[in-house]
C-alpha positions in Angstrom: 10.7 3.3 16.0 10.6 3.6 12.3 8.3 3.2 9.6 8.8 0.3 7.8 7.3 -1.3 4.7 7.7 -4.9 3.8 6.7 -7.1 1.0 7.3 -9.1 -2.1 5.0 -7.8 -5.3 4.7 -9.6 -9.0 7.8 -8.0 -9.9 10.2 -9.9 -7.3 8.5 -13.1 -6.6 6.6 -15.7 -8.9 3.0 -16.3 -8.6 3.8 -19.3 -6.3 5.1 -17.4 -3.4 3.1 -14.4 -3.8 -0.3 -17.8 -3.5 2.0 -18.9 -0.4 1.4 -15.5 1.4 -1.5 -14.5 0.2 -4.1 -13.1 3.1 -7.8 -13.8 2.2 -9.6 -11.2 4.9 -11.1 -13.8 7.0 -7.6 -15.2 8.2 -6.0 -11.9 8.2 -8.8 -10.5 10.3 -8.1 -13.0 12.9 -3.9 -12.9 12.7 -4.2 -8.9 13.4 -6.6 -10.0 16.1 -3.7 -12.0 17.8 -1.4 -9.3 16.9 -2.7 -6.4 18.2 -2.4 -7.9 21.8 1.8 -8.3 21.1 4.2 -6.4 22.7 6.8 -6.3 20.3 4.4 -5.8 16.8 1.0 -4.4 17.3 1.2 -1.5 14.8 0.5 -2.5 11.1 -1.6 -2.8 8.1 -0.7 -5.6 5.4 -2.2 -5.1 1.7 -2.5 -8.5 0.1 -4.0 -8.6 -3.3 -3.5 -10.5 -6.5 0.1 -9.1 -7.6 1.4 -8.2 -3.9 1.8 -9.1 -0.1 2.8 -6.0 2.2 3.3 -5.3 5.6 3.5 -1.6 6.5 4.0 -1.6 10.2 5.9 0.9 12.9 8.3 -1.6 14.1 11.7 -1.6 16.1 13.4 -3.3 13.3 12.3 -4.8 9.9 12.9 -8.6 11.0 10.4 -8.5 13.3 8.3 -7.5 10.4 9.7 -10.3 8.0 9.5 -12.9 11.0 5.5 -12.5 11.5 4.7 -12.1 7.5 6.7 -15.9 7.3 5.4 -17.5 10.4 1.9 -16.5 9.3 2.3 -18.3 6.5 4.7 -21.2 7.6 7.5 -20.8 5.7 10.7 -19.6 7.0 12.1 -16.1 6.9 15.2 -17.1 4.7 13.5 -18.5 1.7 10.7 -15.3 2.1 14.1 -12.7 2.3 15.1 -13.8 -1.2 12.4 -12.2 -2.4 11.3 -9.4 -0.3 11.7 -5.9 -0.7 11.9 -3.4 2.5 11.7 0.4 2.8 12.0 2.5 6.0 10.7 6.3 6.8 10.7 8.1 3.3 11.2 5.4 1.2 8.4 3.8 2.8 6.3 6.5 2.6 7.4 6.7 -0.7 6.5 3.7 -1.7 3.5 3.9 0.1 2.2 6.5 -2.0 3.4 4.8 -5.5 1.1 1.7 -4.3 -2.3 3.7 -3.4 -1.3 5.9 -6.6 -1.2 2.7 -9.0 2.5 3.2 -9.8 3.5 0.3 -8.9 1.4 -1.9 -10.1 1.2 -4.2 -13.0 -1.3 -2.1 -14.8 0.2 1.2 -14.2 -1.7 3.4 -12.7 -4.7 0.9 -12.2 -7.9 2.1 -10.2 -8.8 -0.4 -7.8 -5.2 -0.6 -5.6 -6.6 3.3 -3.6 -9.7 1.0 -2.8 -7.9 -2.0 -2.1 -5.5 -0.1 0.6 -8.2 1.4 1.7 -10.1 -1.5 3.0 -6.5 -3.6 4.5 -6.6 0.2 6.5 -9.9 -0.5 7.7 -9.4 -4.1 8.6 -6.2 -3.5 10.5 -8.6 -0.5 12.0 -11.4 -2.9 13.3 -8.4 -5.3 14.4 -7.2 -2.0 16.5 -3.4 -2.7 14.9 -3.5 1.4 14.0 -2.0 4.0 15.9 -2.9 7.7 14.9 0.8 8.0 13.6 0.0 4.7 11.2 -2.8 6.4 10.4 -2.0 9.7 9.7 1.2 8.2 6.9 -2.0 6.2 5.7 -4.0 9.1 5.1 -1.7 11.5 3.4 -0.8 8.2 0.9 -4.3 8.6 -0.2 -4.5 12.3 -0.5 -1.3 11.8 -2.9 -3.1 9.4 -4.6 -6.0 12.0 -4.9 -3.8 14.3 -6.2 -1.7 12.3 -8.6 -5.3 11.2 -10.2 -6.6 14.4 -10.7 -3.8 16.5 -11.5 -1.7 13.8 -13.8 -2.9 11.6 -17.0 -2.2 8.7 -15.2 -5.5 9.2 -14.0 -7.3 9.7 -17.3 -8.1 7.1 -19.5 -8.3 4.5 -16.5 -7.8 0.9 -18.1 -7.3 -2.1 -15.4 -6.6 -5.7 -15.5 -10.4 -5.9 -16.9 -9.8 -3.9 -19.7 -6.5 -6.1 -20.8 -8.3 -9.4 -20.2 -11.4 -7.6 -22.6 -8.5 -6.3 -25.0 -7.0 -10.3 -25.4 -10.7 -11.4 -25.9 -10.4 -9.2 -28.9 -7.2 -10.2 -30.2 -8.2 -14.1 -29.5 -11.5 -13.5 -31.3 -12.6 -11.0 -34.3 -15.8 -10.5 -33.8 -17.0 -9.7 -30.7 -20.7 -10.0 -31.4 -20.4 -13.7 -31.9 -18.4 -13.9 -27.9 -20.2 -15.7 -24.8 -18.4 -15.1 -22.0 -18.3 -16.6 -18.5 -17.7 -14.6 -15.6 -17.1 -17.0 -12.3 -17.3 -14.7 -9.7 -18.7 -11.0 -9.5 -16.3 -9.2 -7.2 -14.7 -6.2 -7.9 -12.2 -7.5 -10.6 -14.3 -9.7 -12.7 -17.0 -6.7 -12.7 -14.7 -4.2 -14.5 -14.0 -7.3 -16.9 -17.7 -7.7 -17.6 -18.4 -3.9 -17.8 -15.4 -3.4 -20.1 -16.6 -7.0 -22.6 -20.0 -4.8 -22.2 -18.9 -1.6 -23.8 -16.8 -3.8 -26.6 -20.0 -5.8 -27.9 -20.1 -9.1 -27.0 -23.1 -11.1 -27.7 -23.8 -13.1 -24.5 -22.7 -12.5 -20.6 -23.1 -15.6 -18.4 -22.2 -14.6 -14.5 -21.4 -17.5 -12.2 -21.6 -16.6 -8.5 -21.8 -17.9 -5.1 -24.0 -15.2 -4.0 -27.1 -14.8 -6.2 -27.9 -11.1 -5.3 -24.1 -9.5 -6.5 -24.7 -11.7 -9.5 -27.9 -9.4 -10.2 -26.4 -6.2 -9.2 -24.1 -6.7 -11.9 -26.7 -8.1 -14.1 -28.4 -4.9 -13.6 -25.4 -3.0 -14.7 -24.8 -4.6 -17.9 -27.8 -5.6 -19.1 -28.6 -2.6 -21.3 -25.5 -3.5 -23.6 -25.3 -7.4 -23.6 -27.8 -10.5 -23.0 -27.6 -11.2 -19.6 -27.5 -15.1 -17.6 -27.3 -16.0 -14.1 -26.0 -19.6 -12.9 -25.9 -20.9 -10.0 -21.8 -21.6 -8.8 -22.6 -25.6 -8.3 -23.8 -25.2 -12.3 -20.3 -23.9 -13.2 -18.9 -26.9 -14.9 -22.0 -27.9 -16.9 -22.2 -24.4 -18.7 -18.1 -24.2 -19.3 -18.7 -25.3 -23.2 -21.0 -22.3 -23.6 -18.1 -19.7 -23.1 -15.8 -18.5 -26.2 -14.3 -16.6 -23.1 -13.5 -17.6 -18.8 -12.8 -15.3 -17.0 -12.3 -16.3 -13.1 -11.3 -14.6 -10.2 -12.5 -16.1 -6.9 -10.5 -15.8 -4.2 -11.2 -19.3 -3.1 -8.5 -21.4 -1.3 -8.9 -24.2 -3.9 -9.3 -24.7 -8.0 -12.8 -24.5 -9.5 -12.4 -25.1 -12.8 -11.1 -28.0 -13.4 -9.0 -30.3 -16.5 -11.2 -33.0 -16.5 -14.2 -30.4 -16.9 -12.5 -28.4 -19.5 -11.3 -31.2 -21.8 -15.3 -32.1 -21.5 -16.3 -28.5 -22.5 -14.2 -28.7 -25.4 -15.5 -31.8 -26.7 -18.9 -30.3 -26.4 -18.0 -27.5 -28.3 -16.4 -29.6 -30.9 -13.3 -28.5 -29.8 -13.9 -24.4 -30.6 -11.0 -22.5 -29.2 -11.4 -21.5 -26.0 -9.8 -18.4 -24.2 -9.6 -18.6 -19.8 -8.2 -16.0 -18.5 -7.3 -16.6 -14.7 -7.1 -13.6 -12.5 -6.8 -15.3 -8.8 -4.2 -15.8 -6.9 -4.3 -19.1 -5.1 -5.2 -19.4 -9.2 -8.6 -21.1 -10.0 -8.1 -22.7 -13.1 -5.9 -26.1 -12.9 -2.3 -25.2 -14.3 -2.1 -27.9 -17.1 -5.0 -27.0 -19.0 -3.0 -25.2 -20.8 -1.6 -28.4 -22.9 -5.7 -29.0 -24.1 -5.1 -27.9 -27.8 -7.4 -25.1 -28.6 -7.3 -23.6 -25.4 -5.8 -20.5 -24.7 -5.0 -19.8 -20.7 -3.7 -16.9 -19.0 -2.7 -16.3 -15.8 -2.0 -12.6 -14.1 1.4 -12.7 -14.7 0.9 -13.6 -18.6 -1.1 -10.5 -19.0 2.2 -8.2 -18.7 2.5 -8.3 -22.7 -1.3 -7.3 -23.1 -0.9 -4.8 -20.2 2.2 -3.2 -21.9 0.1 -2.4 -25.3 -1.8 -0.2 -23.1 0.3 1.9 -21.5 1.8 4.0 -24.0 0.1 7.3 -22.9 0.4 6.5 -19.2 4.2 6.3 -19.6 5.1 10.3 -20.1 2.1 11.1 -16.9 3.8 8.1 -14.9 7.2 10.3 -14.8 4.9 13.5 -13.5 3.2 11.5 -11.2 6.4 10.0 -9.6 8.2 14.0 -9.1 4.8 14.4 -7.7 5.0 11.4 -5.3 8.5 12.3 -4.2 7.4 15.9 -3.6 4.5 14.8 -1.7 6.6 12.4 0.4 9.4 14.6 1.1 6.0 17.0 2.5 4.6 14.3 5.0 8.8 13.5 6.2 9.5 17.1 6.6 6.0 17.8 8.7 7.2 14.4 10.7 10.1 15.9 11.9 9.0 19.5 12.3 6.4 17.9 14.9 8.5 16.1 16.5 11.1 19.3 16.7 8.1 21.2 18.0 7.6 18.3 20.7 11.5 18.4 21.5 11.2 22.3 21.7 7.8 22.2 24.2 9.9 19.4 26.4 12.8 21.5 26.6 11.0 24.9 27.1 8.9 22.9 30.0 12.8 21.7 31.4 14.0 25.6 31.4 10.7 26.7 32.9 11.5 24.3 35.8 15.2 25.4 36.2 14.1 28.9 36.2 11.4 27.6 39.0 13.7 26.1 40.9 16.4 28.4 40.7 14.2 31.6 41.8 12.8 29.3 44.7 16.7 28.7 46.2 17.5 32.7 45.1 14.5 33.8 47.4 15.2 31.5 50.6 18.6 32.8 50.8 17.2 36.7 50.3 15.0 35.4 52.8 17.6 34.7 55.1 19.2 38.0 55.1 21.6 37.2 52.1 23.2 39.7 50.0 20.7 40.0 47.0 22.9 41.2 44.4 24.9 37.5 44.6 22.6 35.7 44.9 21.2 37.0 41.4 24.4 37.0 40.2 25.0 33.2 41.5 21.6 32.2 40.5 21.8 33.4 36.5 25.3 31.8 36.2 24.1 28.3 37.5 20.7 28.9 35.3 22.6 29.9 32.6 25.1 27.0 32.8 21.8 24.3 33.2 20.6 25.3 29.8 23.9 25.4 28.0 24.5 21.9 29.1 22.0 20.1 26.6 23.6 22.2 23.5 27.4 22.1 24.3 26.5 17.6 24.5 25.3 17.9 20.9 28.0 20.5 20.1 30.6 17.8 21.6 28.8 14.9 19.4 28.8 16.7 16.2 32.8 17.5 16.5 32.9 13.8 17.3 30.8 12.9 14.1 33.0 15.8 11.9 29.2 16.4 11.0 29.7 20.1 10.0 26.1 20.5 9.4 25.4 20.8 13.5 28.6 23.8 13.6 27.0 25.8 10.5 23.3 25.7 12.3 24.7 27.3 15.0 27.0 29.8 13.5 24.0 31.0 11.5 21.7 30.9 14.9 24.9 32.9 16.9 25.4 35.1 14.1 21.4 36.3 14.2 21.5 36.6 18.0 24.4 39.0 17.7 22.9 41.1 14.8 19.8 40.8 17.5 21.9 42.4 19.9 23.5 45.2 18.0 20.2 46.4 16.6 18.7 46.5 20.1 21.4 48.6 21.3 21.3 51.4 18.5 
């Protein structure tokens, strides 16, 4: 059983393909619940965000994982395989640590991804698709992410997609105090957008959210920095014209901001320019909105240029973080090998004890029947030695056939150490 990481992200797949294989929590919970009863693939965690969909699984082979990911989203494995990346065992561990640490994110070092990976693990645990071994790997990845953030500069000067949106707004509009911003959906990503824009001194923030309580909670957090207004979600189209900047990230399966509504809003604004940022996958804003004069439309992929300008201080720190992640991944893999060796040694010792008991019982029976004790003991020791050394002999023959010098080097060192101990004992 191997540990696999398999998926697509912003580097390997277009936003259209990422939309096709994105999971919302409800769909994912249902699929994992079904998978928990499957015989061939029931030990897995799925991480699905705007920029990636990945499956981490303990499985016999990665093709099972690929087939499940494709089948769950009604596309062919062949179509998906052209954009997929896959890692196994040590490489998979390293990849998970890089993801959790923000080293594999569109925004290098983004802090949100760690929470998203933790949520993915919790969701899988609720569906009972996480074994102790898989859970141990994830917990160690969280430990690695904490080390990276606390011991390298990747955890300092924290920026996020939200910060990139705020920077973009300042590039398009020179006077933030005169701006009105509309936040469509008050989730984690858009909350960060609102907080960054409030810190930059925008004049007004309108929060449009399906749940009033969530909008009110965000409003309380930023009210000391900006004038805040809350509107109901069904009022979205009617208030578009009031916003200079609109950031949308609903997680809806359907678009919520349409071409006709933006066109109407522009007319009401007397064609004063607007910046629309679509952080959602699937997308919230109809793509042809970009064709309207005076409208700037940015999606998650378009933000890469803005993001690059904020990464100068992190790139050197990322080198240190990569080294740390590789070291921690090696430590985990080594620990797993040691644990496996410990189990093997324990089993070998149990087998040896069982053989000893069998040979001892046989020898005692022969002695009780009046046999020659010295001869019986000699025969017993010979049989026991042959049985104990047989597995080692088989391994050495296999090593010779494979021309693997590692076995011989290890055996030579072991024999030399044993001989040294015997010489010392004789003295």
